C-alpha positions in Angstrom: -19.8 -86.8 3.5 -21.7 -88.2 6.5 -24.0 -90.8 4.8 -25.2 -92.2 8.1 -26.6 -88.8 9.2 -29.4 -88.9 6.6 -30.3 -92.5 7.7 -30.2 -91.9 11.4 -31.8 -88.4 11.5 -34.6 -86.3 10.0 -32.9 -83.1 8.6 -34.9 -80.0 9.7 -32.6 -77.2 8.6 -29.1 -76.9 6.9 -26.3 -74.4 7.4 -22.8 -73.8 6.0 -20.2 -72.9 8.6 -16.6 -72.0 8.4 -14.1 -73.9 10.6 -11.2 -72.6 12.7 -8.3 -74.8 11.7 -4.5 -75.1 12.0 -2.3 -75.1 8.9 -1.6 -78.8 9.0 -5.3 -79.5 9.3 -6.2 -77.8 6.1 -3.4 -79.6 4.3 -4.8 -83.0 5.5 -8.4 -82.0 4.5 -7.1 -81.1 1.0 -5.6 -84.6 0.8 -9.0 -86.1 1.7 -7.9 -87.3 5.2 -10.9 -86.3 7.2 -13.8 -88.3 8.6 -17.2 -87.1 10.0 -18.2 -90.5 11.4 -19.6 -90.2 14.9 -19.1 -86.4 15.0 -21.5 -83.9 16.4 -21.8 -80.2 17.3 -22.3 -78.7 20.8 -22.4 -75.3 22.3 -19.8 -74.1 24.7 -21.0 -70.8 26.1 -22.3 -69.0 23.0 -19.9 -70.6 20.6 -20.5 -73.8 18.5 -17.9 -76.5 18.3 -17.7 -79.7 16.3 -16.5 -82.7 18.4 -15.1 -86.1 17.4 -14.3 -85.0 13.8 -11.2 -86.9 12.8 -8.6 -85.1 10.6 -5.5 -87.3 10.2 -2.2 -85.8 11.1 -0.4 -84.3 8.2 2.3 -86.7 7.0 4.9 -83.9 6.4 4.0 -82.1 9.7 6.7 -81.7 12.3 6.4 -80.9 16.0 3.7 -78.4 15.1 1.3 -81.2 13.9 -2.3 -81.1 15.2 -4.3 -83.5 17.3 -6.5 -85.7 15.2 -9.8 -85.4 17.2 -9.6 -82.0 18.9 -12.7 -79.8 19.1 -12.9 -77.2 16.4 -14.8 -73.9 16.5 -17.5 -73.3 13.9 -17.9 -69.9 12.4 -21.5 -68.8 11.9 -23.4 -65.5 12.2 -24.8 -64.5 15.6 -28.3 -64.9 14.3 -27.7 -68.4 13.2 -26.0 -69.3 16.4 -28.9 -68.0 18.5 -31.4 -69.9 16.3 -29.5 -73.1 16.6 -29.0 -72.7 20.4 -32.7 -72.2 20.9 -33.6 -75.2 18.7 -31.1 -77.5 20.5 -32.6 -76.7 23.9 -35.8 -78.4 22.7 -35.8 -82.1 23.3 -34.7 -84.5 20.6 -32.9 -81.9 18.5 -29.2 -82.1 17.7 -26.7 -80.6 15.3 -24.9 -83.1 13.0 -22.1 -82.4 10.4 -23.2 -83.5 6.9 -20.3 -82.6 4.6 -16.8 -81.2 4.8 -15.7 -79.4 1.6 -13.3 -76.8 0.2 -15.2 -73.9 -1.4 -14.2 -72.0 -4.6 -12.0 -69.6 -2.6 -10.0 -72.5 -1.0 -11.6 -72.3 2.4 -12.7 -75.3 4.4 -16.5 -75.3 5.1 -18.7 -77.7 7.0 -22.3 -78.2 6.1 -24.2 -78.8 9.3 -27.9 -79.7 9.9 -30.3 -79.3 12.7 -31.7 -82.8 13.1 -34.2 -84.9 15.0 -33.6 -88.6 15.6 -35.6 -91.1 13.5 -37.6 -94.0 15.0 -37.1 -97.6 13.8 -40.0 -97.4 11.5 -38.7 -94.3 9.8 -35.4 -96.1 9.2 -37.3 -99.0 7.6 -39.0 -96.4 5.3 -35.6 -95.0 4.3 -34.3 -98.5 3.5 -37.4 -99.2 1.4 -37.0 -96.0 -0.6 -33.4 -96.8 -1.3 -34.3 -100.3 -2.5 -37.0 -98.8 -4.8 -34.5 -96.3 -6.3 -32.0 -99.1 -6.8 -34.6 -101.3 -8.5 -35.7 -98.5 -10.7 -32.1 -97.7 -11.8 -31.6 -101.4 -12.6 -34.8 -101.5 -14.7 -33.8 -98.4 -16.6 -30.3 -99.8 -17.2 -31.8 -103.0 -18.5 -34.2 -101.1 -20.8 -31.3 -99.2 -22.3 -29.4 -102.4 -22.9 -32.1 -103.8 -25.2 
């Protein structure tokens, strides 16, 4: 889960993409050894890749172990790829990974979002909303304790 993404960016549209992985990578993901911090998606030709996503080396891996921060191809439909490519050509738009998960069939999926960067005042609004939610939760908890 990339918690900083919702703070740093305005989410415009979300997609779920498959990821092309090696065997040791999926084993590390199942152990929870992946991080989306500072990762982003870019187009290389007409294919979309996630960059700087860290998947720790598998502890029981041998000489066939994977690189921790290699670029990984994302699997989307052509229509989705064209739509994202057009949108990222506009200024200020980028594709950020939000969440890495294993679906019900046991496949690794990556939830990505088309985003626009927030200004400083937008970030202050986000902090204010989080404080308000926290205070409301504390007030409700105190009311239940009485």
